[in-house]
C-alpha positions in Angstrom: 58.8 51.0 98.5 60.9 53.2 100.8 60.5 52.4 104.5 59.1 55.3 106.4 61.5 57.2 108.7 61.1 56.4 112.4 59.8 59.1 114.7 62.4 60.9 116.6 62.2 63.2 119.6 63.7 66.6 118.8 64.1 69.7 120.9 62.1 72.6 119.4 63.7 75.9 118.7 62.5 77.4 121.9 63.3 74.4 124.0 67.0 75.1 124.4 68.1 78.1 126.5 70.0 80.9 124.9 72.2 81.4 127.8 74.5 78.4 127.7 77.5 80.5 126.8 78.3 84.0 125.4 77.0 84.9 122.0 79.3 86.1 119.3 78.8 88.6 116.5 79.9 88.0 112.9 82.9 90.0 111.7 80.6 92.5 109.9 78.2 92.8 112.9 75.2 91.7 110.7 74.6 88.4 112.4 74.6 87.0 115.9 75.5 83.4 116.7 74.6 81.7 120.0 74.2 78.3 121.6 70.6 77.0 121.9 70.3 73.6 123.4 71.9 71.0 121.0 72.0 73.6 118.2 73.8 76.8 117.1 71.5 79.6 116.0 72.3 82.5 113.7 70.1 85.6 113.9 69.9 88.5 111.6 70.3 91.8 113.5 68.3 93.7 110.9 65.2 91.5 110.9 65.6 89.4 114.2 64.9 86.3 112.1 66.5 83.0 112.7 68.6 82.5 109.5 70.4 79.2 110.3 69.8 76.4 112.8 72.9 74.3 112.8 72.4 70.9 114.3 74.8 68.0 114.6 75.8 67.9 118.2 74.4 65.1 120.3 74.3 67.1 123.6 74.2 70.7 124.8 76.4 73.2 123.0 78.7 74.9 125.6 80.9 77.2 123.4 80.6 79.3 120.3 83.6 81.1 118.9 84.6 82.6 115.5 87.6 81.1 113.8 90.2 83.9 114.3 91.9 82.9 111.0 88.7 82.7 108.9 85.8 84.9 110.0 83.4 83.0 107.8 83.8 80.0 110.0 82.7 79.1 113.5 83.8 76.7 116.2 81.3 75.1 118.5 81.9 72.7 121.5 79.5 70.4 123.2 79.0 68.1 126.1 79.1 65.3 123.6 82.9 65.7 123.5 83.3 67.1 120.0 84.3 70.4 118.4 82.7 71.3 115.1 83.9 73.8 112.5 81.1 75.4 110.5 80.6 77.5 107.5 77.9 79.4 109.3 76.6 81.4 106.3 75.5 78.1 104.7 75.0 76.2 107.9 77.4 73.4 106.7 79.6 71.5 109.0 83.2 71.4 107.6 85.0 69.3 110.2 84.2 67.4 113.4 87.0 66.9 116.0 86.4 64.3 118.6 88.1 65.1 121.9 86.6 62.3 123.9 85.9 64.2 127.0 83.0 66.5 128.0 83.7 70.0 126.9 82.3 72.8 129.2 83.8 75.9 127.6 85.6 76.9 124.4 88.2 79.7 123.7 89.9 80.5 120.4 92.6 83.2 120.9 94.1 84.5 117.7 97.6 83.9 118.9 97.2 80.1 118.7 97.7 78.9 115.1 96.4 75.3 115.1 94.9 74.8 118.6 91.9 75.9 120.7 91.4 75.8 124.5 88.6 73.9 126.3 87.6 73.2 129.9 87.2 69.5 130.6 86.7 67.4 133.8 89.8 66.1 135.5 89.9 62.4 135.3 89.6 60.6 138.5 88.3 63.6 140.5 84.8 64.8 140.9 83.8 68.4 140.3 87.4 69.3 139.3 88.1 70.9 135.9 91.1 71.7 133.8 91.9 74.2 131.0 93.6 72.3 128.3 94.9 73.1 124.8 93.6 70.9 122.0 95.6 70.6 118.8 93.3 70.4 115.8 94.9 68.3 113.1 94.9 69.5 109.5 94.4 66.0 108.0 92.0 65.4 105.2 88.5 64.1 106.0 85.5 65.4 107.9 85.6 63.3 111.1 88.9 63.6 112.8 90.2 62.8 116.3 91.9 65.4 118.4 93.6 63.5 121.2 96.7 65.7 121.6 95.9 67.6 124.8 98.1 69.6 127.0 97.1 71.0 130.4 97.4 74.7 130.9 95.6 75.3 134.2 94.4 73.0 137.0 91.4 73.6 139.3 89.5 76.1 137.1 85.8 76.8 137.2 83.5 75.0 134.7 81.7 78.3 133.8 82.9 79.8 130.5 82.9 83.3 132.0 85.4 82.4 134.7 88.4 82.2 132.2 89.7 84.9 129.9 92.7 85.4 127.6 94.8 88.6 127.9 96.0 91.0 125.2 97.4 89.2 122.2 97.1 85.9 124.0 100.1 86.5 126.1 98.5 85.1 129.3 95.3 83.4 130.5 93.5 84.3 133.7 91.0 82.1 135.6 89.0 82.6 138.8 87.5 80.0 141.1 86.0 80.6 144.6 88.5 83.0 146.2 91.6 82.5 143.9 92.8 84.2 140.8 95.3 82.3 138.6 97.3 84.0 135.8 99.5 81.9 133.5 102.1 83.5 131.2 102.7 81.4 128.1 106.1 82.6 127.0 107.6 82.6 130.5 105.6 79.5 131.5 105.0 81.2 134.9 101.9 80.8 137.0 100.9 83.5 139.6 98.1 82.9 142.1 96.3 85.7 144.0 93.8 85.1 146.8 91.2 87.3 148.5 89.7 86.9 151.9 86.6 84.8 152.1 84.6 87.1 154.4 85.4 90.7 155.0 84.9 92.6 158.2 81.8 94.4 156.9 80.1 91.1 155.9 80.9 91.2 152.2 81.4 88.1 150.1 84.6 88.3 148.0 83.9 85.1 146.0 84.9 85.5 142.3 82.0 85.1 139.8 83.4 86.3 136.4 86.5 87.7 134.7 87.4 89.8 131.7 90.8 90.9 130.3 91.6 94.4 128.8 92.2 94.1 125.0 95.1 96.6 125.0 96.6 96.8 128.4 97.7 94.4 131.2 94.5 94.8 133.2 92.1 92.2 134.5 88.6 92.9 135.7 86.9 90.5 138.2 83.3 90.4 139.4 82.4 89.3 142.9 79.4 87.9 144.7 78.9 91.0 146.8 78.5 93.3 143.8 82.1 94.7 143.7 84.3 94.8 140.6 88.1 94.7 141.1 90.6 95.9 138.5 94.0 94.1 138.8 97.3 95.5 137.5 101.0 94.7 137.8 100.0 91.0 138.3 103.3 90.0 136.6 104.7 90.1 140.1 103.3 88.0 142.9 103.7 90.5 145.6 103.6 93.9 143.9 100.2 93.6 142.3 97.6 96.4 142.8 93.9 96.5 142.4 91.1 99.2 142.5 87.5 98.6 143.3 84.3 99.7 141.5 80.9 99.2 143.3 77.3 99.8 142.2 75.6 96.3 142.0 73.9 95.3 145.2 74.2 91.6 144.4 76.3 89.2 142.4 78.1 90.6 139.3 77.0 88.1 136.6 79.3 89.1 133.7 81.9 91.7 132.5 83.0 92.8 129.1 85.5 95.4 127.9 84.8 97.6 124.9 86.8 96.9 121.7 89.4 99.6 122.5 89.2 99.0 126.3 88.1 102.6 127.1 85.0 101.4 129.0 83.8 98.3 130.9 80.3 96.8 130.9 78.9 94.9 133.8 75.5 93.2 134.5 73.8 91.4 137.3 70.4 90.4 138.8 69.2 94.1 138.9 68.4 93.9 135.1 70.6 97.0 134.6 73.6 97.3 132.2 76.3 99.5 133.7 78.9 101.3 131.5 82.0 102.3 133.5 84.1 105.0 131.7 87.8 105.1 132.1 87.6 102.7 135.0 86.3 105.5 137.1 83.9 105.2 140.0 82.3 108.6 139.2 81.8 108.2 135.4 79.2 105.6 134.7 76.0 105.3 132.6 73.1 102.9 133.0 70.6 101.1 130.8 67.8 99.9 133.2 64.7 97.8 132.9 66.1 95.0 130.7 63.4 92.6 131.9 65.4 90.0 133.8 68.9 89.3 135.2 71.9 89.7 132.8 73.7 86.4 132.4 76.2 87.2 129.6 77.5 90.3 127.8 79.1 90.2 124.3 80.7 93.0 122.2 80.6 93.2 118.4 84.1 93.4 116.6 83.4 97.0 115.4 82.1 98.1 118.8 78.8 99.3 117.3 76.7 96.8 119.3 76.7 94.8 122.5 74.3 92.1 123.4 73.0 90.7 126.7 71.7 87.2 127.3 69.0 86.7 129.9 67.8 83.6 131.8 64.3 84.0 130.4 65.6 83.1 126.9 65.9 86.7 125.7 68.6 88.4 123.7 68.8 92.2 124.0 70.8 94.2 121.3 72.1 97.5 122.6 73.8 100.3 120.6 77.2 101.6 121.5 75.7 104.7 123.0 73.8 102.5 125.5 70.5 102.8 123.7 68.1 99.9 123.4 68.0 98.6 119.8 65.9 95.5 119.7 65.1 92.3 121.5 65.0 88.7 120.3 62.6 86.8 122.6 62.4 83.0 122.5 60.3 80.8 124.7 60.4 82.1 128.2 61.2 79.4 130.7 59.0 79.9 133.7 59.9 78.2 136.9 56.6 76.5 137.0 54.1 76.3 134.1 50.9 76.3 136.1 48.7 77.2 133.1 49.6 74.1 131.1 50.2 74.1 127.3 47.2 75.8 125.6 46.8 76.5 121.9 45.4 79.9 120.7 42.8 79.1 118.1 43.5 82.3 116.2 47.3 82.2 115.8 48.0 78.5 116.5 50.6 79.8 119.0 51.4 78.0 122.3 50.1 79.9 125.3 51.6 79.4 128.7 53.2 81.2 131.7 55.8 83.8 130.6 57.2 86.6 132.7 55.7 86.7 136.2 52.0 87.6 135.9 52.1 87.5 132.1 50.8 85.1 129.4 53.2 84.5 126.5 52.1 83.6 123.0 54.9 81.6 121.4 55.1 81.0 117.7 56.4 77.5 116.9 57.3 78.3 113.3 59.5 81.4 113.9 60.7 80.2 117.4 59.9 83.7 118.8 57.4 85.2 121.1 54.5 86.8 119.3 53.4 89.0 122.2 53.0 89.0 126.0 49.7 89.7 127.8 49.9 91.3 131.2 47.2 89.4 133.2 48.0 90.3 136.9 48.7 93.9 136.1 50.8 94.5 139.2 54.4 95.3 139.7 56.4 92.1 140.3 59.1 92.3 143.0 62.1 90.1 142.4 62.6 88.9 145.9 62.4 85.4 147.4 59.8 84.7 150.0 57.2 87.1 148.9 53.6 85.8 148.2 52.8 87.5 144.9 49.8 87.0 142.6 50.5 84.4 140.0 48.7 83.2 136.9 47.5 79.6 137.3 44.8 78.7 134.8 44.0 79.7 131.1 41.2 78.6 128.7 40.2 79.8 125.2 36.8 79.6 123.7 36.4 77.6 120.4 37.2 80.5 118.0 39.6 82.4 120.3 37.1 85.2 120.9 37.1 84.8 124.7 40.0 84.2 127.1 39.5 83.1 130.7 42.3 83.4 133.3 42.7 82.6 137.0 45.2 84.3 139.2 45.9 83.5 142.8 48.0 84.6 145.7 49.0 81.8 148.1 48.1 82.8 151.6 48.2 80.5 154.6 44.7 81.3 155.9 42.7 83.0 153.1 43.9 82.6 149.5 43.2 85.5 147.1 41.5 84.4 143.8 40.5 86.3 140.7 38.7 85.1 137.6 39.1 87.4 134.6 37.3 87.2 131.2 39.0 88.8 128.3 37.4 89.7 124.9 39.4 89.9 121.7 39.5 93.4 120.2 39.8 93.4 116.4 41.0 97.0 116.4 43.9 96.6 118.8 44.5 92.9 117.8 44.7 92.0 121.5 42.6 91.0 124.4 40.7 93.5 126.5 39.5 92.9 130.0 35.7 92.4 130.1 34.8 91.0 133.6 36.8 90.7 136.8 35.3 88.3 139.5 36.9 88.3 142.9 36.8 85.1 144.9 34.8 83.0 142.3 35.4 80.0 144.6 36.1 79.8 148.3 39.2 77.7 147.7 41.7 77.1 144.8 40.3 76.6 141.3 41.5 73.2 140.0 40.2 73.3 136.3 38.1 75.3 133.9 36.9 74.9 130.3 34.6 76.6 127.7 31.8 74.7 126.0 33.4 74.1 122.6 30.5 75.2 120.3 29.9 77.7 117.6 30.3 81.2 119.1 28.0 83.0 116.7 25.2 82.7 119.3 26.5 84.0 122.6 23.8 82.1 124.4 25.7 78.9 123.7 28.9 80.1 125.3 29.4 78.7 128.8 32.4 78.6 131.1 32.8 76.0 133.9 35.2 76.2 136.8 35.9 73.5 139.4 37.3 74.1 142.9 38.6 72.6 146.1 35.5 74.1 147.8 33.7 71.0 146.5 31.6 72.7 143.9 31.7 73.4 140.2 30.2 76.7 138.8 28.7 77.5 135.5 29.3 81.1 134.2 27.2 82.6 131.4 27.1 86.0 129.6 24.4 88.5 130.5 23.5 91.9 129.1 24.8 94.8 131.1 21.9 97.0 132.0 24.0 99.8 133.4 23.9 102.6 130.8 27.3 103.9 132.0 29.0 100.5 131.5 31.8 100.3 128.9 30.8 96.9 127.6 27.4 95.5 126.6 27.8 92.1 128.2 29.4 90.7 131.3 29.7 87.3 133.0 27.8 86.0 136.0 27.3 82.6 137.8 24.3 80.7 136.5 24.5 77.3 138.3 26.4 75.7 141.2 26.8 71.9 141.3 28.3 69.4 143.8 28.5 65.7 144.5 28.6 64.3 148.1 30.8 67.2 149.3 33.8 65.8 147.4 36.5 68.1 145.9 35.9 68.9 142.2 39.2 68.3 140.3 38.6 68.2 136.5 36.0 69.2 133.9 35.4 68.9 130.2 32.6 69.2 127.6 31.6 66.6 125.0 32.3 67.5 121.4 28.7 68.6 120.7 28.5 70.4 124.1 25.5 68.5 125.3 27.3 66.8 128.2 29.6 68.0 130.9 31.9 65.6 132.8 33.2 66.7 136.2 35.5 64.5 138.4 35.0 64.5 142.2 38.0 62.8 143.7 37.4 59.0 142.8 34.2 59.6 140.9 33.3 61.0 137.4 29.9 62.7 137.1 28.2 63.4 133.8 25.7 66.3 133.6 23.2 67.5 131.0 24.4 71.0 129.9 20.8 72.1 129.0 19.1 71.3 132.3 22.1 70.6 134.6 20.6 67.3 135.6 23.0 64.6 136.8 22.8 61.8 134.2 25.2 59.1 135.4 28.4 58.5 137.5 31.5 56.4 136.9 33.7 55.2 139.7 37.0 53.3 139.6 38.5 53.1 143.1 41.1 53.1 144.4 42.7 56.3 143.2 41.6 59.9 142.5 40.8 60.9 139.0 43.8 62.6 137.4 42.6 63.5 133.9 39.4 63.1 131.9 38.4 63.7 128.3 35.7 62.8 125.8 36.2 60.9 122.6 35.7 62.8 119.3 34.1 62.1 115.9 33.4 58.4 115.6 34.5 57.8 119.2 32.2 60.5 120.8 30.3 57.9 122.9 33.4 57.2 125.0 34.8 59.0 128.1 38.4 58.5 129.1 39.9 58.9 132.5 43.1 58.3 134.4 43.8 57.7 138.1 46.7 58.5 140.3 46.9 54.8 141.1 48.0 53.9 137.6 44.8 53.1 135.7 43.6 54.2 132.3 39.8 53.7 131.9 37.4 54.0 129.0 33.7 54.2 129.8 30.8 53.8 127.3 28.3 56.6 127.6 25.5 54.6 125.9 25.7 51.6 128.1 27.1 53.5 131.2 29.6 50.7 131.7 33.4 50.4 131.7 34.4 49.5 128.2 38.1 48.6 129.0 40.9 49.6 131.3 44.7 49.4 131.3 47.2 49.4 134.1 49.3 52.5 133.1 50.7 55.3 135.2 49.5 58.1 132.9 50.7 61.6 133.8 49.4 63.4 130.6 46.2 62.7 128.7 45.8 64.8 125.5 43.1 64.4 122.8 43.7 65.6 119.3 41.0 68.2 118.5 41.0 67.2 114.8 40.8 63.4 115.0 39.8 60.5 117.2 43.3 59.9 118.5 44.3 60.4 122.1 47.9 60.6 123.4 48.8 59.3 126.8 52.2 59.8 128.4 53.3 57.5 131.2 56.1 57.7 133.7 57.7 54.4 134.8 61.2 53.4 135.9 62.6 56.9 135.4 61.5 57.2 131.8 58.6 58.6 129.9 56.7 56.6 127.3 54.1 57.6 124.7 50.9 55.6 123.8 48.5 56.8 121.1 45.2 55.1 120.8 41.5 55.4 119.7 38.9 54.9 122.5 37.1 52.3 120.5 40.2 50.0 120.5 42.1 49.1 123.7 45.2 48.3 121.7 47.4 51.4 121.0 48.2 52.2 117.4 51.5 53.7 118.3 53.9 53.1 121.2 57.2 54.8 121.8 59.0 53.7 125.0 61.8 55.7 126.5 60.5 58.8 124.9 62.9 60.8 127.1 64.6 60.5 130.5 62.8 63.6 131.9 59.3 63.5 133.3 56.8 65.0 130.8 54.4 67.3 132.6 52.3 68.9 129.8 51.4 68.2 126.2 49.4 69.8 123.4 48.3 69.0 119.9 48.9 71.9 117.6 46.9 71.9 114.3 49.0 72.0 111.1 48.5 74.6 108.5 48.4 71.8 105.9 47.9 68.1 106.5 51.2 66.2 106.3 51.7 63.2 104.1 52.7 60.1 106.1 54.3 57.0 104.7 52.9 54.7 107.3 49.5 54.0 108.8 50.9 54.1 112.4 51.8 57.8 111.8 48.4 58.8 110.6 47.7 60.4 114.0 50.4 63.1 113.1 48.8 63.9 109.8 46.6 66.9 110.9 48.2 67.9 114.2 51.6 67.9 115.8 52.3 66.8 119.4 54.4 69.0 121.6 55.3 68.3 125.2 57.1 70.1 128.0 59.3 68.3 130.5 59.9 69.1 134.2 63.2 70.7 133.2 61.2 73.1 131.0 62.4 71.6 127.7 59.9 71.9 124.8 60.0 68.9 122.6 58.1 67.3 119.7 58.0 64.2 117.5 59.1 64.3 113.9 59.4 61.8 111.1 61.4 64.2 108.9 65.1 63.9 108.3 67.4 66.3 110.0 67.8 68.5 106.9 64.1 68.7 106.3 63.4 69.5 110.0 66.0 72.2 110.3 65.0 74.0 107.1 61.4 75.3 107.2 59.4 74.6 104.0 59.0 78.4 103.5 62.7 78.9 103.5 63.3 76.0 101.2 60.9 77.7 98.7 62.6 81.0 99.3 66.0 79.5 98.2 64.6 77.9 95.1 62.0 80.5 94.0 63.0 83.9 95.3 65.6 86.3 94.0 68.9 84.5 93.3 71.7 85.1 95.8 74.8 85.6 93.6 75.7 88.7 91.6 75.9 86.6 88.3 72.5 85.1 89.0 71.0 88.5 89.7 72.4 89.8 86.4 71.2 86.8 84.5 67.8 86.9 86.1 67.4 90.6 85.3 68.3 90.0 81.6 65.9 87.1 81.4 63.0 89.2 82.8 63.7 92.0 80.3 63.9 89.6 77.4 60.6 88.0 78.5 58.9 91.5 78.7 60.2 92.4 75.2 59.0 89.1 73.7 55.6 89.4 75.3 55.3 92.9 73.9 56.1 91.7 70.4 53.5 88.9 70.7 56.0 86.1 70.6 55.5 82.9 72.4 58.5 82.1 74.7 59.1 78.4 75.4 61.9 77.6 77.9 63.7 74.3 77.4 63.1 71.9 80.3 66.6 70.7 79.9 67.9 74.3 80.4 65.9 74.9 83.6 66.8 71.6 85.3 70.5 71.6 84.5 72.4 70.7 87.7 75.4 72.7 86.5 73.4 75.9 86.0 71.6 75.4 89.4 74.9 74.8 91.2 76.6 77.8 89.6 73.8 80.2 90.4 73.0 79.1 93.9 76.3 78.1 95.4 78.4 80.8 97.2 81.6 81.7 95.4 84.0 80.8 98.2 83.0 77.1 98.1 82.8 76.7 94.3 85.5 74.6 92.4 87.8 76.3 90.0 86.4 78.0 86.8 88.4 75.7 84.5 86.5 72.8 86.0 83.1 74.4 85.8 83.4 76.0 82.4 83.1 72.8 80.2 80.2 71.5 82.3 78.4 74.9 82.1 78.9 75.2 78.3 77.7 71.6 77.7 74.6 72.2 79.8 73.7 75.2 77.5 74.0 73.1 74.3 70.7 71.7 73.0 70.8 68.4 71.1 69.6 68.4 67.5 66.9 65.8 68.2 65.2 67.8 70.9 63.9 70.7 68.9 61.9 73.4 70.6 58.4 74.3 69.5 59.5 77.4 67.7 62.0 75.4 65.5 59.3 72.9 64.5 57.0 75.7 63.6 59.7 77.4 61.5 60.4 74.2 59.6 56.7 73.8 58.8 56.5 77.4 57.6 59.5 77.1 55.4 58.2 73.9 53.8 54.9 75.6 53.0 56.7 78.4 51.2 58.5 75.9 48.9 55.3 74.1 47.9 53.9 75.5 44.6 50.2 75.2 45.4 50.3 76.8 48.9 47.3 79.0 49.5 46.5 81.6 52.1 44.1 79.2 53.7 46.9 76.7 54.2 49.1 79.3 55.8 46.3 80.0 58.3 46.0 76.4 59.1 49.7 76.2 59.7 49.5 79.1 62.2 46.6 77.4 64.0 48.6 74.2 64.3 51.4 76.1 65.8 49.2 77.8 68.4 47.6 74.4 69.3 50.9 72.5 69.8 52.8 75.0 71.7 50.7 74.9 74.9 50.8 71.2 74.8 54.5 71.3 74.9 54.4 73.8 77.7 52.5 71.2 79.8 55.3 68.7 79.2 53.7 66.6 76.5 55.6 66.3 73.2 53.6 66.0 70.0 54.5 63.6 67.3 56.8 65.1 64.6 55.9 64.4 61.0 58.3 63.8 58.2 58.3 66.2 55.2 56.7 63.5 52.9 53.9 63.0 55.5 53.3 66.8 55.6 52.9 67.0 51.8 50.4 64.1 51.9 48.4 66.1 54.5 48.3 69.2 52.3 47.0 67.2 49.3 44.2 65.8 51.5 43.3 69.3 52.5 43.0 70.5 48.8 40.6 67.6 47.8 37.0 68.5 47.4 34.7 66.5 49.7 31.5 68.5 49.0 29.9 65.7 47.1 29.4 63.8 50.4 26.8 66.3 51.4 24.4 64.9 48.7 24.0 61.7 50.7 
């Protein structure tokens, strides 16, 4: 019995940011490769699909560069101190070089034969970094050490966009604070240039980024005040010159020259890409409204595309004529996820705060945003200090037909609140605003939920909101009597409840919708949803109630609550008594909607721990301490498309749903029992490799011939039986599915391939057995037409059995003759009895 794999915490595809370093295009400009958390991603520019997810680094990836001597290979650097060489078309790591120091940036100029350049911390000094050359050994083996380092520049900036290599790798230039360093490799000369910290007009000259001209001796530097300087004649310390370009009103985030160097691209916080022609202040073009600030700019090798990376986890592909081409949007990292993690019942997508005032629907399978819904519907002004309307609460009805949102503007004296109800429109496949309610509560709304029942009857649909104004409100649908109204129904308040003038903090319905639990500071109240009578109260002082939820299925008689003083309580609704309690500082309490299991995440001693339990048992069925070092703020169970087979009883809680959680650093993570290879390759893609069209020209030709042959045989009425041995031959499979550039020599493969096509004499196919029977019947003198018919029937009966993988017993020739004699005998005399 194979032991089940242990659960491991993995970053999801959308968890890692796409702006850790510049992205790079493949040599043919068909693919885009970029760092994404601990992984390297490869996207298709044609379909925007994630083709490869290369994992192997143990920390954040900080550099991605093509191998200048083999454009089918890729170098990546990481904070884990290693450099990996990849065959990125297959996602296979070729070599791993251990440097032994944290790597913060990676450069691979074509002029260096067997070395790369990295930025590492200077030993013994804090926040001081060096640019060093790392010699990559050509020794055999996959895991190698690269300890031969030579310092090129001292006191460089840790950012990868603050260092650049000049034309043909003759020099390297680096900026930090107010100093520009240029080191010439052949002359071994270092020139330093400084700019004034503060100008007379109040500008900030601090360097922010650098780019080198690919054809000329020209260096472009970006500055914090929005200016761009073009440096020339920097071979001489005192005779250098520079010119200034200025359009950006704030920091220049990144610069990039075109392939020929005829134009310069710049980007900043304005979300506008600026194209400067011929280094002229007058000749420039703009591509505005890119959505968010531009962090990095990359050019394709043929100059046909450029791409910009943005802090909201978006990649924008732009044509050479400065026309928007397409956008690859991952999980937008909002500064504060106030809505929580909510699952859309229709698409199984994660729903949470996206762009300011928007709700993003994020697909976990494709690691891309499905769509963004504008909730606030107001222009957002990117300026600090402004009180702007923000989305704070979201709730879906059971089938996803209705969506409720709450937006608020933080004011000192009188907060602005809006409750909006959205109805899903089948025609537009999106949500349409149905009801807008201004100031549904007099103070901030703390929680809301729908009654989780069948929506076929609109009378059963109820929305409950709780607020700091010490009341909870029940909202129901009513028919709109106005003949000019655009919709037939709208929402209005049906009941207002309170308890001793305490603030209402949480609310939830029982599984059958008959009970409503509302927490008022230190007390949990239970109400009858039919009459709105108060049934019972539960109190567990000291400490305010932080989370509450009902048990499900066989545990529906329990109510679970957590307090901010570190208690997890379970109350029995039948006896109205405390069933059990545990001293646990639970930050997140998340029930699985498809089972009895409940996940509780605690925070203690600077680490998060996970406890999974059933309410009817105080002992957890699964515990994972030190889940991660970050504080987990939110969690959600996402239903699986198909139940997953688990090898252990303690993992049964993951069978029907998968648990995702979001940390305070906006990292989206999940728990997986799969191996690294299974996890990185989606099942749909595994099937695509095995069952879809073959990938090599020889396999395409062979497949086409096989399909034509099958069609001809079917037209002639022949039964085609493929040998199991032929289909499962490892030699054939490897030859057809392995790319040519990693295959061994033909002389090595040929004997294996020929042997795999040979069929042993003992294992005869169904057609051969049938042919032998037919030949034998022809040799027998007393064969009749009736016997021939019987032989054909036998053939038709046995062939399908062999197709199902069951081999029939083969008879010898003597046994077959005996059978024919038995068939000829007359047994009609038995009928007289």
